[in-house]
Each structure stands twice: as C-alpha cells, then as structure tokens.
mmCIF file as gemmi writes it, N, C-alpha and C atoms, coordinates in Angstrom:
data_model
loop_
_atom_site.group_PDB
_atom_site.id
_atom_site.type_symbol
_atom_site.label_atom_id
_atom_site.label_alt_id
_atom_site.label_comp_id
_atom_site.label_asym_id
_atom_site.label_entity_id
_atom_site.label_seq_id
_atom_site.pdbx_PDB_ins_code
_atom_site.Cartn_x
_atom_site.Cartn_y
_atom_site.Cartn_z
_atom_site.occupancy
_atom_site.B_iso_or_equiv
_atom_site.pdbx_formal_charge
_atom_site.auth_seq_id
_atom_site.auth_asym_id
_atom_site.pdbx_PDB_model_num
ATOM 1 N N . MET Axp A 1 ? -33.732 13.712 189.827 1 0 ? 1 A 1
ATOM 2 C CA . MET Axp A 1 ? -33.535 12.43 190.446 1 0 ? 1 A 1
ATOM 3 C C . MET Axp A 1 ? -32.502 12.598 191.558 1 0 ? 1 A 1
ATOM 4 N N . LYS Axp A 2 ? -32.771 11.948 192.669 1 0 ? 2 A 1
ATOM 5 C CA . LYS Axp A 2 ? -31.861 12.035 193.803 1 0 ? 2 A 1
ATOM 6 C C . LYS Axp A 2 ? -31.222 10.67 194.015 1 0 ? 2 A 1
ATOM 7 N N . LEU Axp A 3 ? -29.894 10.649 194.089 1 0 ? 3 A 1
ATOM 8 C CA . LEU Axp A 3 ? -29.164 9.408 194.325 1 0 ? 3 A 1
ATOM 9 C C . LEU Axp A 3 ? -29.228 9.033 195.802 1 0 ? 3 A 1
ATOM 10 N N . SER Axp A 4 ? -28.909 7.79 196.103 1 0 ? 4 A 1
ATOM 11 C CA . SER Axp A 4 ? -28.995 7.298 197.483 1 0 ? 4 A 1
ATOM 12 C C . SER Axp A 4 ? -28.1 8.071 198.445 1 0 ? 4 A 1
ATOM 13 N N . ASP Axp A 5 ? -27.037 8.679 197.926 1 0 ? 5 A 1
ATOM 14 C CA . ASP Axp A 5 ? -26.139 9.449 198.791 1 0 ? 5 A 1
ATOM 15 C C . ASP Axp A 5 ? -26.537 10.919 198.897 1 0 ? 5 A 1
ATOM 16 N N . GLY Axp A 6 ? -27.678 11.27 198.307 1 0 ? 6 A 1
ATOM 17 C CA . GLY Axp A 6 ? -28.195 12.626 198.406 1 0 ? 6 A 1
ATOM 18 C C . GLY Axp A 6 ? -27.853 13.539 197.248 1 0 ? 6 A 1
ATOM 19 N N . ARG Axp A 7 ? -26.938 13.127 196.386 1 0 ? 7 A 1
ATOM 20 C CA . ARG Axp A 7 ? -26.595 13.967 195.243 1 0 ? 7 A 1
ATOM 21 C C . ARG Axp A 7 ? -27.749 13.971 194.247 1 0 ? 7 A 1
ATOM 22 N N . LYS Axp A 8 ? -27.918 15.106 193.582 1 0 ? 8 A 1
ATOM 23 C CA . LYS Axp A 8 ? -29.01 15.244 192.617 1 0 ? 8 A 1
ATOM 24 C C . LYS Axp A 8 ? -28.487 15.157 191.19 1 0 ? 8 A 1
ATOM 25 N N . VAL Axp A 9 ? -29.223 14.448 190.348 1 0 ? 9 A 1
ATOM 26 C CA . VAL Axp A 9 ? -28.931 14.353 188.924 1 0 ? 9 A 1
ATOM 27 C C . VAL Axp A 9 ? -30.171 14.852 188.2 1 0 ? 9 A 1
ATOM 28 N N . GLN Axp A 10 ? -30.001 15.946 187.449 1 0 ? 10 A 1
ATOM 29 C CA . GLN Axp A 10 ? -31.14 16.558 186.774 1 0 ? 10 A 1
ATOM 30 C C . GLN Axp A 10 ? -31.039 16.481 185.252 1 0 ? 10 A 1
ATOM 31 N N . ASP Axp A 11 ? -29.826 16.362 184.759 1 0 ? 11 A 1
ATOM 32 C CA . ASP Axp A 11 ? -29.62 16.349 183.32 1 0 ? 11 A 1
ATOM 33 C C . ASP Axp A 11 ? -28.287 15.664 183.02 1 0 ? 11 A 1
ATOM 34 N N . MET Axp A 12 ? -27.91 15.622 181.761 1 0 ? 12 A 1
ATOM 35 C CA . MET Axp A 12 ? -26.668 14.95 181.373 1 0 ? 12 A 1
ATOM 36 C C . MET Axp A 12 ? -25.446 15.634 181.981 1 0 ? 12 A 1
ATOM 37 N N . LYS Axp A 13 ? -25.491 16.94 182.101 1 0 ? 13 A 1
ATOM 38 C CA . LYS Axp A 13 ? -24.359 17.677 182.67 1 0 ? 13 A 1
ATOM 39 C C . LYS Axp A 13 ? -24.146 17.28 184.136 1 0 ? 13 A 1
ATOM 40 N N . SER Axp A 14 ? -25.215 17.198 184.903 1 0 ? 14 A 1
ATOM 41 C CA . SER Axp A 14 ? -25.075 16.813 186.313 1 0 ? 14 A 1
ATOM 42 C C . SER Axp A 14 ? -24.731 15.334 186.448 1 0 ? 14 A 1
ATOM 43 N N . LEU Axp A 15 ? -25.219 14.484 185.529 1 0 ? 15 A 1
ATOM 44 C CA . LEU Axp A 15 ? -24.852 13.072 185.54 1 0 ? 15 A 1
ATOM 45 C C . LEU Axp A 15 ? -23.358 12.917 185.284 1 0 ? 15 A 1
ATOM 46 N N . LYS Axp A 16 ? -22.839 13.667 184.316 1 0 ? 16 A 1
ATOM 47 C CA . LYS Axp A 16 ? -21.412 13.625 184.013 1 0 ? 16 A 1
ATOM 48 C C . LYS Axp A 16 ? -20.587 14.07 185.225 1 0 ? 16 A 1
ATOM 49 N N . ALA Axp A 17 ? -21.03 15.102 185.898 1 0 ? 17 A 1
ATOM 50 C CA . ALA Axp A 17 ? -20.307 15.599 187.069 1 0 ? 17 A 1
ATOM 51 C C . ALA Axp A 17 ? -20.266 14.547 188.167 1 0 ? 17 A 1
ATOM 52 N N . VAL Axp A 18 ? -21.393 13.881 188.4 1 0 ? 18 A 1
ATOM 53 C CA . VAL Axp A 18 ? -21.452 12.829 189.42 1 0 ? 18 A 1
ATOM 54 C C . VAL Axp A 18 ? -20.545 11.668 189.031 1 0 ? 18 A 1
ATOM 55 N N . MET Axp A 19 ? -20.568 11.291 187.777 1 0 ? 19 A 1
ATOM 56 C CA . MET Axp A 19 ? -19.734 10.185 187.324 1 0 ? 19 A 1
ATOM 57 C C . MET Axp A 19 ? -18.251 10.518 187.429 1 0 ? 19 A 1
ATOM 58 N N . LEU Axp A 20 ? -17.88 11.747 187.134 1 0 ? 20 A 1
ATOM 59 C CA . LEU Axp A 20 ? -16.477 12.145 187.247 1 0 ? 20 A 1
ATOM 60 C C . LEU Axp A 20 ? -16.01 12.148 188.702 1 0 ? 20 A 1
ATOM 61 N N . GLU Axp A 21 ? -16.917 12.445 189.619 1 0 ? 21 A 1
ATOM 62 C CA . GLU Axp A 21 ? -16.571 12.382 191.041 1 0 ? 21 A 1
ATOM 63 C C . GLU Axp A 21 ? -16.271 10.949 191.46 1 0 ? 21 A 1
ATOM 64 N N . ASP Axp A 22 ? -16.918 9.991 190.811 1 0 ? 22 A 1
ATOM 65 C CA . ASP Axp A 22 ? -16.766 8.569 191.134 1 0 ? 22 A 1
ATOM 66 C C . ASP Axp A 22 ? -15.94 7.821 190.088 1 0 ? 22 A 1
ATOM 67 N N . LYS Axp A 23 ? -15.1 8.542 189.369 1 0 ? 23 A 1
ATOM 68 C CA . LYS Axp A 23 ? -14.358 7.965 188.242 1 0 ? 23 A 1
ATOM 69 C C . LYS Axp A 23 ? -13.572 6.714 188.624 1 0 ? 23 A 1
ATOM 70 N N . ALA Axp A 24 ? -12.817 6.773 189.699 1 0 ? 24 A 1
ATOM 71 C CA . ALA Axp A 24 ? -11.996 5.615 190.089 1 0 ? 24 A 1
ATOM 72 C C . ALA Axp A 24 ? -12.876 4.416 190.401 1 0 ? 24 A 1
ATOM 73 N N . ARG Axp A 25 ? -13.952 4.626 191.135 1 0 ? 25 A 1
ATOM 74 C CA . ARG Axp A 25 ? -14.841 3.517 191.499 1 0 ? 25 A 1
ATOM 75 C C . ARG Axp A 25 ? -15.506 2.916 190.265 1 0 ? 25 A 1
ATOM 76 N N . ILE Axp A 26 ? -15.916 3.756 189.336 1 0 ? 26 A 1
ATOM 77 C CA . ILE Axp A 26 ? -16.559 3.272 188.106 1 0 ? 26 A 1
ATOM 78 C C . ILE Axp A 26 ? -15.562 2.485 187.261 1 0 ? 26 A 1
ATOM 79 N N . LEU Axp A 27 ? -14.365 3.037 187.068 1 0 ? 27 A 1
ATOM 80 C CA . LEU Axp A 27 ? -13.358 2.343 186.261 1 0 ? 27 A 1
ATOM 81 C C . LEU Axp A 27 ? -12.93 1.026 186.904 1 0 ? 27 A 1
ATOM 82 N N . LYS Axp A 28 ? -12.768 1.011 188.211 1 0 ? 28 A 1
ATOM 83 C CA . LYS Axp A 28 ? -12.409 -0.238 188.897 1 0 ? 28 A 1
ATOM 84 C C . LYS Axp A 28 ? -13.539 -1.257 188.784 1 0 ? 28 A 1
ATOM 85 N N . GLY Axp A 29 ? -14.781 -0.789 188.773 1 0 ? 29 A 1
ATOM 86 C CA . GLY Axp A 29 ? -15.908 -1.694 188.573 1 0 ? 29 A 1
ATOM 87 C C . GLY Axp A 29 ? -15.875 -2.328 187.197 1 0 ? 29 A 1
ATOM 88 N N . ILE Axp A 30 ? -15.557 -1.534 186.181 1 0 ? 30 A 1
ATOM 89 C CA . ILE Axp A 30 ? -15.455 -2.05 184.811 1 0 ? 30 A 1
ATOM 90 C C . ILE Axp A 30 ? -14.298 -3.046 184.718 1 0 ? 30 A 1
ATOM 91 N N . ILE Axp A 31 ? -13.164 -2.702 185.307 1 0 ? 31 A 1
ATOM 92 C CA . ILE Axp A 31 ? -12.011 -3.608 185.306 1 0 ? 31 A 1
ATOM 93 C C . ILE Axp A 31 ? -12.377 -4.917 185.997 1 0 ? 31 A 1
ATOM 94 N N . GLY Axp A 32 ? -13.067 -4.819 187.111 1 0 ? 32 A 1
ATOM 95 C CA . GLY Axp A 32 ? -13.501 -6.016 187.827 1 0 ? 32 A 1
ATOM 96 C C . GLY Axp A 32 ? -14.394 -6.905 186.979 1 0 ? 32 A 1
ATOM 97 N N . LYS Axp A 33 ? -15.301 -6.308 186.224 1 0 ? 33 A 1
ATOM 98 C CA . LYS Axp A 33 ? -16.183 -7.079 185.341 1 0 ? 33 A 1
ATOM 99 C C . LYS Axp A 33 ? -15.391 -7.735 184.215 1 0 ? 33 A 1
ATOM 100 N N . LEU Axp A 34 ? -14.411 -7.031 183.669 1 0 ? 34 A 1
ATOM 101 C CA . LEU Axp A 34 ? -13.566 -7.619 182.626 1 0 ? 34 A 1
ATOM 102 C C . LEU Axp A 34 ? -12.767 -8.801 183.178 1 0 ? 34 A 1
ATOM 103 N N . ILE Axp A 35 ? -12.232 -8.644 184.371 1 0 ? 35 A 1
ATOM 104 C CA . ILE Axp A 35 ? -11.492 -9.739 185.003 1 0 ? 35 A 1
ATOM 105 C C . ILE Axp A 35 ? -12.431 -10.911 185.256 1 0 ? 35 A 1
ATOM 106 N N . SER Axp A 36 ? -13.607 -10.628 185.773 1 0 ? 36 A 1
ATOM 107 C CA . SER Axp A 36 ? -14.586 -11.673 186.047 1 0 ? 36 A 1
ATOM 108 C C . SER Axp A 36 ? -14.913 -12.468 184.79 1 0 ? 36 A 1
ATOM 109 N N . TYR Axp A 37 ? -15.127 -11.768 183.701 1 0 ? 37 A 1
ATOM 110 C CA . TYR Axp A 37 ? -15.415 -12.427 182.426 1 0 ? 37 A 1
ATOM 111 C C . TYR Axp A 37 ? -14.22 -13.277 181.993 1 0 ? 37 A 1
ATOM 112 N N . GLY Axp A 38 ? -13.028 -12.738 182.129 1 0 ? 38 A 1
ATOM 113 C CA . GLY Axp A 38 ? -11.823 -13.429 181.684 1 0 ? 38 A 1
ATOM 114 C C . GLY Axp A 38 ? -11.49 -14.678 182.48 1 0 ? 38 A 1
ATOM 115 N N . ILE Axp A 39 ? -11.771 -14.65 183.784 1 0 ? 39 A 1
ATOM 116 C CA . ILE Axp A 39 ? -11.43 -15.805 184.617 1 0 ? 39 A 1
ATOM 117 C C . ILE Axp A 39 ? -12.613 -16.746 184.831 1 0 ? 39 A 1
ATOM 118 N N . GLY Axp A 40 ? -13.782 -16.332 184.359 1 0 ? 40 A 1
ATOM 119 C CA . GLY Axp A 40 ? -14.949 -17.215 184.411 1 0 ? 40 A 1
ATOM 120 C C . GLY Axp A 40 ? -15.597 -17.363 185.779 1 0 ? 40 A 1
ATOM 121 N N . ARG Axp A 41 ? -15.431 -16.349 186.62 1 0 ? 41 A 1
ATOM 122 C CA . ARG Axp A 41 ? -16.086 -16.352 187.933 1 0 ? 41 A 1
ATOM 123 C C . ARG Axp A 41 ? -16.203 -14.909 188.426 1 0 ? 41 A 1
ATOM 124 N N . GLU Axp A 42 ? -17.049 -14.714 189.41 1 0 ? 42 A 1
ATOM 125 C CA . GLU Axp A 42 ? -17.172 -13.384 190.004 1 0 ? 42 A 1
ATOM 126 C C . GLU Axp A 42 ? -15.889 -13.043 190.752 1 0 ? 42 A 1
ATOM 127 N N . THR Axp A 43 ? -15.527 -11.786 190.728 1 0 ? 43 A 1
ATOM 128 C CA . THR Axp A 43 ? -14.371 -11.365 191.509 1 0 ? 43 A 1
ATOM 129 C C . THR Axp A 43 ? -14.772 -11.28 192.979 1 0 ? 43 A 1
ATOM 130 N N . THR Axp A 44 ? -13.785 -11.414 193.84 1 0 ? 44 A 1
ATOM 131 C CA . THR Axp A 44 ? -14.005 -11.335 195.287 1 0 ? 44 A 1
ATOM 132 C C . THR Axp A 44 ? -13.068 -10.284 195.867 1 0 ? 44 A 1
ATOM 133 N N . ILE Axp A 45 ? -13.148 -10.111 197.152 1 0 ? 45 A 1
ATOM 134 C CA . ILE Axp A 45 ? -12.261 -9.163 197.831 1 0 ? 45 A 1
ATOM 135 C C . ILE Axp A 45 ? -10.795 -9.555 197.631 1 0 ? 45 A 1
ATOM 136 N N . ALA Axp A 46 ? -10.542 -10.828 197.452 1 0 ? 46 A 1
ATOM 137 C CA . ALA Axp A 46 ? -9.17 -11.301 197.218 1 0 ? 46 A 1
ATOM 138 C C . ALA Axp A 46 ? -8.617 -10.799 195.879 1 0 ? 46 A 1
ATOM 139 N N . ASP Axp A 47 ? -9.505 -10.425 194.962 1 0 ? 47 A 1
ATOM 140 C CA . ASP Axp A 47 ? -9.091 -9.916 193.651 1 0 ? 47 A 1
ATOM 141 C C . ASP Axp A 47 ? -8.852 -8.405 193.659 1 0 ? 47 A 1
ATOM 142 N N . ARG Axp A 48 ? -9.138 -7.741 194.765 1 0 ? 48 A 1
ATOM 143 C CA . ARG Axp A 48 ? -9.003 -6.279 194.831 1 0 ? 48 A 1
ATOM 144 C C . ARG Axp A 48 ? -7.593 -5.801 194.472 1 0 ? 48 A 1
ATOM 145 N N . PRO Axp A 49 ? -6.51 -6.439 194.96 1 0 ? 49 A 1
ATOM 146 C CA . PRO Axp A 49 ? -5.17 -5.973 194.563 1 0 ? 49 A 1
ATOM 147 C C . PRO Axp A 49 ? -4.94 -6.081 193.041 1 0 ? 49 A 1
ATOM 148 N N . TYR Axp A 50 ? -5.487 -7.12 192.428 1 0 ? 50 A 1
ATOM 149 C CA . TYR Axp A 50 ? -5.387 -7.32 190.971 1 0 ? 50 A 1
ATOM 150 C C . TYR Axp A 50 ? -6.084 -6.16 190.262 1 0 ? 50 A 1
ATOM 151 N N . ILE Axp A 51 ? -7.285 -5.841 190.686 1 0 ? 51 A 1
ATOM 152 C CA . ILE Axp A 51 ? -8.054 -4.744 190.085 1 0 ? 51 A 1
ATOM 153 C C . ILE Axp A 51 ? -7.316 -3.423 190.279 1 0 ? 51 A 1
ATOM 154 N N . ASP Axp A 52 ? -6.845 -3.174 191.488 1 0 ? 52 A 1
ATOM 155 C CA . ASP Axp A 52 ? -6.14 -1.918 191.781 1 0 ? 52 A 1
ATOM 156 C C . ASP Axp A 52 ? -4.858 -1.78 190.954 1 0 ? 52 A 1
ATOM 157 N N . GLU Axp A 53 ? -4.144 -2.887 190.801 1 0 ? 53 A 1
ATOM 158 C CA . GLU Axp A 53 ? -2.894 -2.84 190.034 1 0 ? 53 A 1
ATOM 159 C C . GLU Axp A 53 ? -3.16 -2.544 188.556 1 0 ? 53 A 1
ATOM 160 N N . VAL Axp A 54 ? -4.179 -3.176 187.99 1 0 ? 54 A 1
ATOM 161 C CA . VAL Axp A 54 ? -4.54 -2.903 186.595 1 0 ? 54 A 1
ATOM 162 C C . VAL Axp A 54 ? -4.941 -1.435 186.454 1 0 ? 54 A 1
ATOM 163 N N . TYR Axp A 55 ? -5.747 -0.94 187.377 1 0 ? 55 A 1
ATOM 164 C CA . TYR Axp A 55 ? -6.175 0.468 187.353 1 0 ? 55 A 1
ATOM 165 C C . TYR Axp A 55 ? -4.968 1.403 187.345 1 0 ? 55 A 1
ATOM 166 N N . THR Axp A 56 ? -4.012 1.146 188.217 1 0 ? 56 A 1
ATOM 167 C CA . THR Axp A 56 ? -2.817 1.983 188.312 1 0 ? 56 A 1
ATOM 168 C C . THR Axp A 56 ? -1.983 1.921 187.025 1 0 ? 56 A 1
ATOM 169 N N . LYS Axp A 57 ? -1.839 0.721 186.482 1 0 ? 57 A 1
ATOM 170 C CA . LYS Axp A 57 ? -0.998 0.554 185.292 1 0 ? 57 A 1
ATOM 171 C C . LYS Axp A 57 ? -1.583 1.189 184.04 1 0 ? 57 A 1
ATOM 172 N N . ILE Axp A 58 ? -2.913 1.338 183.969 1 0 ? 58 A 1
ATOM 173 C CA . ILE Axp A 58 ? -3.504 1.907 182.753 1 0 ? 58 A 1
ATOM 174 C C . ILE Axp A 58 ? -3.656 3.425 182.825 1 0 ? 58 A 1
ATOM 175 N N . GLN Axp A 59 ? -3.305 4.019 183.943 1 0 ? 59 A 1
ATOM 176 C CA . GLN Axp A 59 ? -3.399 5.473 184.072 1 0 ? 59 A 1
ATOM 177 C C . GLN Axp A 59 ? -2.611 6.21 182.989 1 0 ? 59 A 1
ATOM 178 N N . PRO Axp A 60 ? -1.358 5.823 182.703 1 0 ? 60 A 1
ATOM 179 C CA . PRO Axp A 60 ? -0.606 6.549 181.666 1 0 ? 60 A 1
ATOM 180 C C . PRO Axp A 60 ? -1.257 6.48 180.269 1 0 ? 60 A 1
ATOM 181 N N . GLN Axp A 61 ? -2.09 5.47 180.034 1 0 ? 61 A 1
ATOM 182 C CA . GLN Axp A 61 ? -2.791 5.351 178.749 1 0 ? 61 A 1
ATOM 183 C C . GLN Axp A 61 ? -4.2 5.952 178.824 1 0 ? 61 A 1
ATOM 184 N N . GLU Axp A 62 ? -4.406 6.821 179.813 1 0 ? 62 A 1
ATOM 185 C CA . GLU Axp A 62 ? -5.688 7.495 180.016 1 0 ? 62 A 1
ATOM 186 C C . GLU Axp A 62 ? -6.836 6.505 180.174 1 0 ? 62 A 1
ATOM 187 N N . TYR Axp A 63 ? -6.557 5.398 180.864 1 0 ? 63 A 1
ATOM 188 C CA . TYR Axp A 63 ? -7.555 4.381 181.196 1 0 ? 63 A 1
ATOM 189 C C . TYR Axp A 63 ? -8.244 3.784 179.974 1 0 ? 63 A 1
ATOM 190 N N . SER Axp A 64 ? -7.488 3.566 178.923 1 0 ? 64 A 1
ATOM 191 C CA . SER Axp A 64 ? -8.097 3.013 177.706 1 0 ? 64 A 1
ATOM 192 C C . SER Axp A 64 ? -8.519 1.561 177.928 1 0 ? 64 A 1
ATOM 193 N N . LEU Axp A 65 ? -9.581 1.177 177.268 1 0 ? 65 A 1
ATOM 194 C CA . LEU Axp A 65 ? -10.093 -0.184 177.365 1 0 ? 65 A 1
ATOM 195 C C . LEU Axp A 65 ? -9.063 -1.178 176.859 1 0 ? 65 A 1
ATOM 196 N N . ARG Axp A 66 ? -8.413 -0.846 175.772 1 0 ? 66 A 1
ATOM 197 C CA . ARG Axp A 66 ? -7.383 -1.722 175.209 1 0 ? 66 A 1
ATOM 198 C C . ARG Axp A 66 ? -6.255 -1.962 176.218 1 0 ? 66 A 1
ATOM 199 N N . ALA Axp A 67 ? -5.806 -0.882 176.859 1 0 ? 67 A 1
ATOM 200 C CA . ALA Axp A 67 ? -4.74 -1.015 177.858 1 0 ? 67 A 1
ATOM 201 C C . ALA Axp A 67 ? -5.209 -1.872 179.029 1 0 ? 67 A 1
ATOM 202 N N . ALA Axp A 68 ? -6.458 -1.704 179.442 1 0 ? 68 A 1
ATOM 203 C CA . ALA Axp A 68 ? -7.001 -2.5 180.552 1 0 ? 68 A 1
ATOM 204 C C . ALA Axp A 68 ? -7.002 -3.985 180.202 1 0 ? 68 A 1
ATOM 205 N N . ILE Axp A 69 ? -7.473 -4.315 179.027 1 0 ? 69 A 1
ATOM 206 C CA . ILE Axp A 69 ? -7.525 -5.724 178.607 1 0 ? 69 A 1
ATOM 207 C C . ILE Axp A 69 ? -6.118 -6.305 178.539 1 0 ? 69 A 1
ATOM 208 N N . GLN Axp A 70 ? -5.183 -5.551 177.995 1 0 ? 70 A 1
ATOM 209 C CA . GLN Axp A 70 ? -3.8 -6.033 177.911 1 0 ? 70 A 1
ATOM 210 C C . GLN Axp A 70 ? -3.213 -6.276 179.3 1 0 ? 70 A 1
ATOM 211 N N . GLU Axp A 71 ? -3.43 -5.347 180.21 1 0 ? 71 A 1
ATOM 212 C CA . GLU Axp A 71 ? -2.897 -5.511 181.568 1 0 ? 71 A 1
ATOM 213 C C . GLU Axp A 71 ? -3.549 -6.687 182.288 1 0 ? 71 A 1
ATOM 214 N N . ILE Axp A 72 ? -4.833 -6.885 182.05 1 0 ? 72 A 1
ATOM 215 C CA . ILE Axp A 72 ? -5.543 -8.001 182.687 1 0 ? 72 A 1
ATOM 216 C C . ILE Axp A 72 ? -4.953 -9.331 182.242 1 0 ? 72 A 1
ATOM 217 N N . ILE Axp A 73 ? -4.774 -9.505 180.949 1 0 ? 73 A 1
ATOM 218 C CA . ILE Axp A 73 ? -4.317 -10.815 180.462 1 0 ? 73 A 1
ATOM 219 C C . ILE Axp A 73 ? -2.822 -11.039 180.67 1 0 ? 73 A 1
ATOM 220 N N . LEU Axp A 74 ? -2.062 -9.976 180.842 1 0 ? 74 A 1
ATOM 221 C CA . LEU Axp A 74 ? -0.627 -10.122 181.107 1 0 ? 74 A 1
ATOM 222 C C . LEU Axp A 74 ? -0.302 -10.264 182.587 1 0 ? 74 A 1
ATOM 223 N N . HIS Axp A 75 ? -1.267 -9.997 183.431 1 0 ? 75 A 1
ATOM 224 C CA . HIS Axp A 75 ? -1.062 -10.044 184.871 1 0 ? 75 A 1
ATOM 225 C C . HIS Axp A 75 ? -0.872 -11.483 185.338 1 0 ? 75 A 1
ATOM 226 N N . PRO Axp A 76 ? 0.047 -11.722 186.27 1 0 ? 76 A 1
ATOM 227 C CA . PRO Axp A 76 ? 0.282 -13.088 186.771 1 0 ? 76 A 1
ATOM 228 C C . PRO Axp A 76 ? -0.974 -13.765 187.337 1 0 ? 76 A 1
ATOM 229 N N . GLU Axp A 77 ? -1.892 -13.009 187.889 1 0 ? 77 A 1
ATOM 230 C CA . GLU Axp A 77 ? -3.126 -13.593 188.424 1 0 ? 77 A 1
ATOM 231 C C . GLU Axp A 77 ? -3.979 -14.198 187.319 1 0 ? 77 A 1
ATOM 232 N N . PHE Axp A 78 ? -3.99 -13.584 186.153 1 0 ? 78 A 1
ATOM 233 C CA . PHE Axp A 78 ? -4.782 -14.105 185.046 1 0 ? 78 A 1
ATOM 234 C C . PHE Axp A 78 ? -4.175 -15.413 184.533 1 0 ? 78 A 1
ATOM 235 N N . VAL Axp A 79 ? -2.878 -15.444 184.461 1 0 ? 79 A 1
ATOM 236 C CA . VAL Axp A 79 ? -2.185 -16.637 183.968 1 0 ? 79 A 1
ATOM 237 C C . VAL Axp A 79 ? -2.405 -17.817 184.913 1 0 ? 79 A 1
ATOM 238 N N . LYS Axp A 80 ? -2.528 -17.557 186.225 1 0 ? 80 A 1
ATOM 239 C CA . LYS Axp A 80 ? -2.751 -18.606 187.219 1 0 ? 80 A 1
ATOM 240 C C . LYS Axp A 80 ? -4.12 -19.259 187.086 1 0 ? 80 A 1
ATOM 241 N N . LYS Axp A 81 ? -5.076 -18.54 186.576 1 0 ? 81 A 1
ATOM 242 C CA . LYS Axp A 81 ? -6.46 -19.021 186.563 1 0 ? 81 A 1
ATOM 243 C C . LYS Axp A 81 ? -6.634 -20.062 185.539 1 0 ? 81 A 1
C-alpha cells in the first residue's frame, strides 16, 4: 500500500515505522480529539496552543493517556469552557 505522501506500507513493521515517524502528529491528533470530546465541540486552530501544551507536559510521563486526560482537565482552557 502506498500512502498519499509516497511512503510504502507493506506489513506491520513498516506501518509501525511510518507511525513512529509521525508520532507527534498522531499524539497531538489524539489529544485534540480528547479535548474536543471534553469541551463538547470540534477543536479549531485557536485550540492549537492548548493541544501543544498538553503534548509537551505529558512527555515526562511517556505520553500516557492518563497523563493526557489529567493535563486536559487541569488546563485553564478546559475550566473556561
């Protein structure tokens, strides 16, 4: 299978390699979806600093889901909503 950017995915090993190359984008996408669910609306470009800050703060916890959820709900942007 060829991805839109030209990279090839042939098996689980190559899929894992492609995903690891895009790790930050994938994790920020997941964080964005969690924020969207929590605030009850789709995230916008205005939410990008919120997503980036949560991503940065959960790095020491190896990007755990639990840490992400905690950072999302403790963030001042979440409390404002």
